[in-house]
GUGUPA-496085 format. One record per residue (C-alpha): residue in three letters; x, y, z. Coordinates in steps of 0.02 Angstrom, whole numbers, padded with zeros to 5 digits, always signed. Each point is the difference from the previous one (the first is absolute). Example, Ala and Ser with C-alpha at 12.3 -4.5 7.8 and 13.67 -1.06 7.14 Angstrom:
residues 2
ALA+00615-00225+00390
SER+00069+00172-00033
end
This chain:
residues 141
MET-00910-04623-00796
THR+00102+00150-00055
LEU+00163-00039-00087
ARG+00128+00140-00040
THR+00150-00030-00110
SER+00171+00084-00004
GLU+00146-00052-00104
ALA+00186+00028-00004
GLN+00145-00040-00114
TRP+00186+00004+00033
ASP+00124+00000-00144
GLY+00189-00030+00027
THR+00111-00037+00143
LEU-00036+00051+00180
THR+00108+00151+00010
ASP-00002+00055-00183
GLY-00175-00049-00046
LYS-00163+00096+00008
GLY-00179-00037+00043
ARG-00175+00068-00037
PHE-00165-00034+00091
TRP-00176+00043-00048
THR-00177-00032+00060
GLU-00149-00072-00088
SER-00088+00172+00011
GLY+00145+00091-00075
GLU-00006+00130+00138
VAL+00166-00053+00080
SER+00161-00044-00091
GLY+00182+00036+00016
ASP+00179-00046-00026
PHE+00119-00068+00130
SER+00179-00056+00012
PHE+00128-00062+00123
GLY+00048+00181+00036
THR-00181+00056+00032
ARG-00034-00149+00112
PHE+00161-00020+00099
GLY+00088+00168-00027
ASP-00040+00183-00009
GLN-00040+00017-00186
PRO-00162+00090-00035
GLY-00149-00112-00050
THR-00118-00123+00074
ASN+00014-00174+00076
PRO-00109-00144+00062
GLU+00013+00062+00181
GLU-00075+00166-00050
LEU-00147-00091-00080
ILE-00029-00102+00158
GLY-00002+00159+00101
ALA-00119+00085-00123
ALA-00116-00153+00004
LEU-00002-00003+00190
ALA-00023+00190+00018
SER-00142+00000-00129
CYS-00087-00152+00079
PHE+00017+00066+00178
SER-00059+00178-00032
MET-00159-00060-00088
ALA-00035-00134+00134
LEU+00027+00123+00145
ALA-00120+00123-00082
ALA-00128-00141-00011
ASP+00030-00064+00173
LEU-00014+00176+00077
GLU-00165+00030-00096
LYS-00066-00169+00059
ALA+00039+00051+00180
GLY-00099+00159-00025
HIS+00154+00115-00019
PRO+00017+00041-00185
ALA+00167+00078-00047
THR+00012+00135-00131
SER+00170-00067-00053
VAL+00128-00137+00045
ARG+00181+00010-00058
ALA+00115-00147+00029
THR+00189-00023-00030
ALA+00087-00168-00002
ARG+00189-00009+00025
VAL+00067-00166-00057
ASP+00168-00050+00077
LEU+00103-00106-00122
GLU+00157-00065+00078
LYS+00146-00112-00044
ASP-00029-00167+00085
GLY+00140-00129-00025
ALA+00020-00033-00185
GLY-00154+00100-00052
PHE-00122+00135+00047
THR-00156-00010+00108
VAL-00141+00118+00036
LYS+00023+00009+00190
ARG-00139+00117+00049
ILE-00133+00116-00065
ASP-00047+00155+00100
LEU-00169+00071-00035
GLU-00038+00182+00048
THR-00173+00071-00021
GLU-00089+00163+00028
ALA-00191+00007-00005
ASN-00102+00157+00002
VAL-00137-00055+00120
SER-00057+00111+00142
ASP-00138-00093+00088
VAL+00093-00151+00070
ASP+00096-00027+00162
ASP+00184-00035-00027
ASP-00006-00171+00090
VAL-00144-00049-00118
PHE+00092+00065-00152
GLN+00160-00096+00045
ARG-00101-00160+00027
ILE-00088+00018-00169
ALA+00164+00043-00089
SER+00089-00152+00077
THR-00142-00120-00049
THR+00000+00073-00175
LYS+00190-00026-00012
ASP-00019-00183+00047
MET-00154-00034-00108
CYS+00032+00096-00163
PRO+00026-00128-00139
ILE+00174+00058-00047
SER+00056-00002+00182
ARG-00059-00179+00012
ALA+00094-00041-00162
ILE+00167+00061+00072
ALA+00092-00115+00117
VAL+00120+00125+00077
PRO-00044+00103+00155
ILE-00091+00161-00041
GLY+00029+00142+00119
MET-00118+00144+00004
GLU-00015+00179+00064
ALA-00173+00076-00010
ARG-00037+00181+00026
ARG-00174+00084+00002
THR-00025+00173-00064
GLY-00153+00117+00006
end
């Protein structure tokens, strides 16, 4: 079993406090605040991290699935747009839209779409997220 650890700490009140997150590897860390999460202040937030995790997992998984199907890609790029909306008294991630572009030339578009859709549903981070994940897949090359 593989176990990965991330941590975060919040200091202060909701609107005046500040937070910091970091990963076990030390490769990812950052500061966040009420303004970076719910406003337009520059900086990161947990929703950005969810998007990065999904885009990373999906791009790697799609490359693997295309290769397994006999259509290796030279590159796969994915973008995840996480929609955080006010919902009653709080905020909720309502939707994540996943857009991908794979440089793969030897695959029919119907086959590519089927592989991309299955990958979206089966990648470990997709399965960990309980909100609907939309997707737009484009093939280049």
